[in-house]
C-alpha positions in Angstrom: -46.3 -57.8 -41.3 -48.1 -54.5 -42.1 -50.0 -52.9 -39.4 -52.5 -50.1 -38.6 -53.2 -48.0 -35.8 -56.2 -48.3 -33.4 -57.8 -45.3 -32.0 -55.7 -45.5 -28.8 -52.4 -46.1 -30.9 -52.6 -49.8 -30.2 -51.3 -51.9 -33.1 -53.7 -54.4 -34.5 -53.6 -56.4 -37.8 -55.2 -54.8 -40.7 -58.1 -56.7 -42.0 -56.1 -58.4 -44.8 -53.4 -59.7 -42.5 -53.0 -63.1 -40.8 -50.9 -64.6 -38.3 -47.7 -66.5 -39.5 -48.8 -70.0 -39.1 -47.8 -72.6 -41.5 -50.9 -74.5 -43.2 -48.6 -77.1 -44.7 -47.3 -78.1 -41.2 -50.4 -80.6 -41.0 -51.1 -81.6 -44.5 -49.0 -83.9 -46.7 -46.8 -82.4 -49.3 -48.3 -82.4 -52.8 -45.8 -83.9 -55.2 -45.4 -82.2 -58.7 -47.3 -84.4 -61.1 -45.0 -83.6 -64.2 -42.4 -85.7 -62.7 -44.3 -89.1 -62.7 -47.8 -88.3 -64.5 -48.3 -92.1 -65.1 -48.3 -92.6 -61.3 -51.5 -90.7 -61.0 -53.3 -91.5 -64.3 -53.5 -93.2 -67.7 -54.9 -93.0 -71.1 -56.5 -96.0 -72.8 -56.4 -97.2 -76.3 -59.5 -95.2 -77.4 -58.0 -92.0 -75.8 -60.0 -91.8 -72.5 -58.1 -90.1 -69.8 -58.3 -91.4 -66.2 -57.1 -89.9 -62.8 -56.6 -92.4 -59.9 -57.7 -91.3 -56.6 -58.4 -93.1 -53.2 -62.0 -93.7 -54.6 -60.8 -95.3 -57.6 -60.2 -94.1 -61.2 -62.3 -91.2 -62.6 -62.6 -90.4 -66.4 -61.6 -86.8 -66.9 -61.7 -86.3 -70.6 -60.2 -87.6 -73.9 -56.9 -87.2 -75.5 -56.3 -87.5 -79.4 -53.8 -84.7 -80.0 -50.7 -86.8 -79.7 -49.3 -89.7 -77.8 -50.4 -90.9 -74.4 -47.2 -89.6 -72.7 -48.0 -86.1 -74.1 -51.5 -86.3 -73.0 -50.4 -87.5 -69.5 -48.0 -84.5 -69.4 -50.7 -82.2 -70.7 -53.0 -83.1 -67.8 -50.3 -83.3 -65.2 -49.2 -79.6 -66.2 -52.9 -78.7 -65.4 -52.6 -80.4 -62.0 -49.3 -78.6 -61.2 -51.1 -75.2 -62.1 -53.7 -75.9 -59.4 -51.1 -77.1 -57.0 -49.1 -73.8 -57.7 -52.4 -71.8 -57.2 -52.8 -73.4 -53.7 -49.2 -73.0 -52.8 -49.5 -69.3 -53.6 -52.5 -68.9 -51.3 -50.4 -70.9 -48.5 -47.5 -68.5 -49.1 -49.5 -65.3 -48.9 -51.4 -66.4 -45.9 -48.3 -67.5 -44.0 -46.6 -64.3 -44.8 -49.3 -62.0 -43.7 -49.7 -60.4 -47.1 -52.8 -62.1 -48.2 -56.4 -61.2 -47.5 -57.8 -64.2 -45.5 -61.2 -63.4 -47.0 -60.2 -63.6 -50.3 -57.9 -66.7 -49.6 -61.1 -68.5 -48.1 -63.2 -67.7 -51.2 -60.4 -68.9 -53.7 -59.6 -72.0 -51.7 -63.3 -72.9 -51.5 -63.6 -72.5 -55.2 -60.7 -74.8 -55.7 -62.1 -77.3 -53.4 -65.2 -77.4 -55.5 -63.3 -77.6 -58.9 -61.3 -80.7 -57.6 -64.3 -82.9 -57.6 -64.5 -83.0 -61.4 -61.1 -81.3 -62.3 -59.6 -82.5 -65.5 -56.1 -83.0 -64.1 -53.8 -85.8 -63.3 -51.9 -85.7 -60.0 -52.3 -86.4 -56.4 -55.8 -85.2 -55.9 -56.1 -86.5 -52.4 -53.0 -84.7 -51.2 -54.0 -81.7 -53.0 -57.4 -81.8 -51.6 -56.0 -82.2 -48.0 -53.7 -79.2 -48.7 -56.6 -77.0 -49.8 -58.5 -78.1 -46.6 -55.7 -76.9 -44.7 -55.6 -73.6 -46.4 -59.3 -73.1 -45.9 -58.9 -73.9 -42.1 -56.0 -71.4 -42.1 -58.0 -68.8 -43.7 -60.9 -69.4 -41.5 -58.7 -69.0 -38.3 -57.1 -65.8 -39.8 -60.5 -64.4 -40.4 -61.7 -65.2 -36.7 -58.5 -63.4 -35.4 -59.2 -60.4 -37.6 -62.7 -60.3 -36.5 -61.4 -60.6 -32.9 -58.9 -57.8 -33.4 -61.7 -55.5 -35.1 -63.9 -56.3 -32.0 -61.0 -55.1 -29.6 -60.2 -52.1 -31.8 -63.9 -51.3 -32.0 -64.3 -51.7 -28.2 -61.2 -49.3 -27.7 -62.5 -46.8 -30.2 -66.0 -46.8 -28.5 -64.5 -46.4 -24.9 -62.3 -43.6 -26.4 -65.1 -41.7 -27.7 -67.1 -42.1 -24.4 -64.2 -40.8 -22.6 -64.0 -37.6 -24.9 -67.8 -37.3 -24.7 -67.7 -37.4 -20.8 -64.8 -34.9 -20.8 -66.9 -32.5 -23.1 -69.7 -32.9 -20.8 -67.7 -32.1 -17.8 -66.3 -29.1 -19.5 -69.9 -28.0 -20.7 -71.2 -28.2 -17.1 -68.4 -26.5 -15.1 -65.6 -24.8 -17.0 -65.4 -21.0 -16.7 -61.9 -21.0 -18.4 -63.5 -20.1 -21.6 -60.4 -20.0 -23.9 -58.7 -23.1 -22.5 -62.1 -25.0 -22.5 -62.9 -24.0 -26.1 -59.4 -25.0 -27.0 -59.7 -28.3 -25.6 -63.2 -29.0 -27.2 -61.7 -28.2 -30.7 -58.9 -30.7 -29.7 -61.5 -33.3 -28.8 -63.1 -32.7 -32.1 -59.9 -33.4 -34.1 -59.2 -36.4 -32.0 -62.8 -37.6 -32.5 -62.4 -37.5 -36.3 -59.4 -39.7 -36.0 -61.2 -42.5 -33.8 -62.3 -45.1 -36.3 -64.1 -48.4 -36.1 -67.1 -47.6 -34.3 -70.5 -49.0 -35.5 -72.8 -46.3 -37.1 -75.6 -46.6 -34.4 -73.1 -46.5 -31.5 -71.3 -43.6 -33.1 -74.2 -41.7 -33.8 -75.3 -41.8 -29.9 -71.9 -40.8 -28.9 -71.7 -38.0 -31.4 -75.2 -36.6 -30.1 -73.7 -36.6 -26.6 -70.6 -34.8 -27.5 -72.4 -32.2 -29.8 -75.0 -31.5 -27.3 -72.2 -30.8 -24.7 -70.4 -28.6 -27.1 -73.7 -26.6 -27.8 -74.1 -26.3 -24.2 -70.8 -24.9 -23.5 -71.2 -22.5 -26.4 -74.5 -21.2 -25.1 -72.9 -20.7 -21.5 -69.9 -19.0 -22.9 -72.2 -16.8 -25.1 -74.2 -15.9 -22.2 -71.1 -15.1 -20.1 -69.6 -12.7 -22.9 -73.0 -11.0 -23.4 -73.3 -10.3 -19.7 -69.6 -9.2 -19.8 -70.4 -6.9 -22.6 -73.2 -5.4 -20.6 -70.8 -4.9 -17.7 -68.2 -3.2 -19.8 -70.9 -0.9 -21.4 -71.9 0.0 -17.7 -68.1 0.5 -16.9 -67.8 2.8 -19.8 -70.6 4.9 -18.7 -69.1 5.0 -15.1 -65.5 5.9 -16.2 -67.0 8.6 -18.4 -68.6 10.1 -15.3 -65.4 9.8 -13.2 -63.5 11.7 -16.1 -66.1 14.4 -16.2 -65.4 14.9 -12.3 -61.5 14.6 -12.6 -61.5 17.2 -15.4 -63.6 19.5 -13.4 -61.2 19.6 -10.6 -57.9 19.9 -12.7 -57.7 23.6 -12.1 -58.5 23.4 -8.2 -56.3 25.1 -5.8 -57.9 23.4 -2.9 -54.7 21.0 -2.7 -55.5 18.9 0.1 -59.2 18.1 -0.3 -58.7 17.9 -4.1 -55.8 15.4 -3.9 -57.9 13.2 -1.5 -60.8 13.3 -4.0 -58.5 12.2 -6.8 -57.3 9.2 -4.6 -61.1 8.3 -4.2 -61.6 8.6 -7.9 -58.7 6.2 -8.6 -60.3 3.5 -6.2 -63.8 4.1 -7.9 -62.0 3.8 -11.2 -60.6 0.4 -10.4 -63.9 -0.7 -9.0 -65.8 0.1 -12.2 -64.1 -2.7 -14.1 -63.0 -2.9 -17.7 -64.7 -0.9 -20.4 -64.7 -2.2 -23.9 -61.3 -3.0 -25.2 -61.3 -0.5 -27.9 -62.5 2.3 -25.6 -60.8 1.4 -22.1 -57.2 2.9 -23.0 -58.5 6.1 -24.4 -60.8 6.5 -21.2 -57.6 5.9 -19.0 -55.6 8.6 -21.0 -58.3 11.2 -20.4 -58.6 10.3 -16.7 -54.9 10.4 -16.1 -54.3 13.5 -18.1 -56.8 15.4 -15.7 -55.0 14.0 -12.6 -51.6 14.9 -14.1 -52.7 18.4 -14.8 -53.7 18.9 -11.2 -50.8 17.3 -9.6 -48.3 19.1 -11.7 -49.8 22.5 -10.8 -49.8 21.5 -7.2 -46.1 20.2 -7.3 -45.1 23.6 -8.8 -46.8 25.4 -6.0 -45.5 23.1 -3.3 -42.0 23.5 -4.9 -42.3 27.4 -4.6 -43.7 27.0 -1.1 -40.8 24.5 -0.1 -38.2 27.1 -1.2 -40.0 29.8 0.8 -40.2 27.3 4.0 -36.5 26.5 3.6 -35.7 30.3 3.7 -38.0 30.6 6.9 -36.0 27.7 8.5 -32.8 29.5 7.9 -34.1 32.8 9.6 -35.5 30.8 12.6 -32.0 29.2 13.0 -30.5 32.7 13.5 -33.2 33.5 16.0 -32.5 30.2 17.9 -28.7 31.2 18.0 -29.8 34.5 19.7 -32.3 32.7 22.0 -30.1 30.0 23.3 -27.6 32.8 24.6 -30.3 34.1 27.0 -29.3 33.6 30.7 -32.1 33.9 33.0 -30.0 33.3 36.0 -28.2 36.8 35.4 -31.3 38.9 34.9 -34.6 37.0 34.9 -36.8 40.0 33.6 -34.5 41.0 30.9 -34.4 37.4 29.8 -38.2 37.2 29.7 -38.4 40.4 27.7 -35.7 39.4 25.3 -37.6 35.8 25.0 -40.9 37.6 24.1 -39.4 39.5 21.4 -37.8 36.4 19.9 -41.2 34.7 20.0 -42.9 37.5 18.2 -40.3 37.6 15.5 -40.5 33.8 15.3 -44.4 33.8 14.7 -43.9 36.5 12.1 -41.4 34.3 10.0 -44.1 31.7 9.5 -43.9 28.1 8.4 -40.9 25.8 7.8 -40.7 22.4 5.8 -42.4 19.7 7.7 -39.2 17.7 8.3 -37.7 20.7 10.3 -40.8 21.6 12.6 -39.8 19.4 15.5 -36.2 20.2 15.4 -36.7 23.9 15.4 -39.6 24.1 17.9 -37.7 21.6 20.2 -34.8 24.1 20.5 -37.0 27.1 21.1 -39.0 25.1 23.7 -35.8 24.3 25.5 -35.0 28.1 25.9 -38.5 28.6 27.0 -38.3 25.8 29.7 -35.1 27.4 30.9 -36.5 30.9 31.5 -39.7 29.3 32.9 -37.8 27.1 35.4 -35.9 30.1 36.6 -39.0 31.9 37.2 -40.5 29.1 39.0 -37.6 28.7 41.2 -37.6 32.4 42.1 -41.4 32.2 42.9 -40.9 29.2 45.2 -38.1 31.0 47.2 -40.5 33.8 48.0 -43.8 31.8 48.6 -45.2 33.0 52.0 -47.3 29.8 52.4 -44.2 27.5 52.2 -42.4 29.7 54.8 -45.6 29.7 57.0 -45.8 25.9 56.7 -42.3 25.4 57.9 -42.8 27.8 60.8 -45.8 26.0 61.8 -43.9 22.5 61.8 -41.0 24.2 63.9 -43.6 25.4 66.6 -45.1 21.9 66.9 -41.7 20.2 67.4 -41.1 22.8 70.2 -44.3 21.9 71.8 -43.7 18.2 71.8 -40.1 18.7 73.2 -41.6 20.8 76.1 -44.2 17.9 76.8 -41.4 15.4 76.8 -39.2 17.5 79.3 -42.3 18.2 81.5 -43.3 14.4 81.7 -39.7 13.2 82.4 -39.4 15.9 85.2 -42.7 14.5 86.7 -41.3 11.1 86.5 -43.5 9.9 83.6 -41.2 8.1 81.4 -43.9 6.5 79.1 -45.5 10.0 78.1 -42.0 11.5 77.8 -41.0 8.7 75.3 -44.4 9.4 73.4 -43.9 13.1 73.1 -40.3 12.7 72.0 -41.5 10.2 69.2 -44.1 12.9 68.0 -41.4 15.5 68.3 -39.2 13.5 66.0 -42.0 13.0 63.4 -42.6 16.8 63.3 -38.9 17.6 63.1 -38.7 15.4 60.0 -41.5 17.3 58.2 -40.1 20.7 59.5 -36.7 19.9 57.9 -38.4 18.8 54.8 -40.4 22.0 54.6 -37.5 24.2 55.3 -35.3 22.5 52.6 -38.1 23.0 50.0 -38.0 26.8 50.7 -34.2 26.7 50.6 -34.0 25.0 47.3 -36.2 27.5 45.7 
């Protein structure tokens, strides 16, 4: 059976198709009249031709062109032509190739012709067969109508869904390219959805068209605002370029480099300029930066070479300084260290990554000389010696008190004086040891 697609891809019968039901299954077969025409009619002596039906005989014409048998055969052939026409309608309906509307019209006309048809044959059976064909065609038309209604409902539902999707896009989407592409795809699909009645189709089209126009207005407003922003971004980037170019000859390396870093952040914050100008603006801005940093790099390379030489010279001084022995002659060591420190300062800066190492080695020599000087001072400190003597005097006092108390028989006072003498002796020993360690 031939088929056509619904808007949703559902297969439904085409308007001219009918189900494969057999009309003849309920009507008696119609025998061919040519085999026994005399069974269904006669011709009397005056040539009048009669056909027999369940209602009796009916005159259908006059035959005078030949014998009665020839006449009967002539009218039987005309019957068989009608019979063949009905069978053809049946066959086309049963195969699905026939248009049920056309079949109904043809069968109805045949039924009307049978009432006074000039034919000889089983008219009752043929009439019953025609009625069956009419019923078959009417059922097929009803089925086609039902399928058309289903297809129409599906088409309406699909267009409603497309209109709702378009309205959702129009109301919320900011993915302008993807949303625009989807609306175009909806329009293409819309054109393929058939079977909606004119009134409903017009209403749905108005919804879809309104949504598309709303989206286009929103998108147009967005890009108009974006154009304004890009014009403003272009002006701002031109200002940043002017400042960047004005600093490209600067020798104030630190502050200028810091400002270039700030300019880069401001450049990014400025946003995109119009597409045809943005790349050219960036090239100008980058050229100004590159010019400055190339000059700085050259100066720093030269300076790094000088600093590396300074580091080598300071290493030589450290080799000399680390040989100083303050224990042998403190004053000579201090004098030698002062000379080395003066020469150290005269040499100047070294690479940043060598500062801690070299300064640490010099500090170690300085600490060694300073420690020797501090030790000598502590050994000759009169206050420390006087403090040790004072502690010794107190020990002697408490020991004398203990001896005196014990001689007097006062053991309790003797014990207390001995405990105090022990405490002061401990402090005395600590003070004497501090002086000795210096």
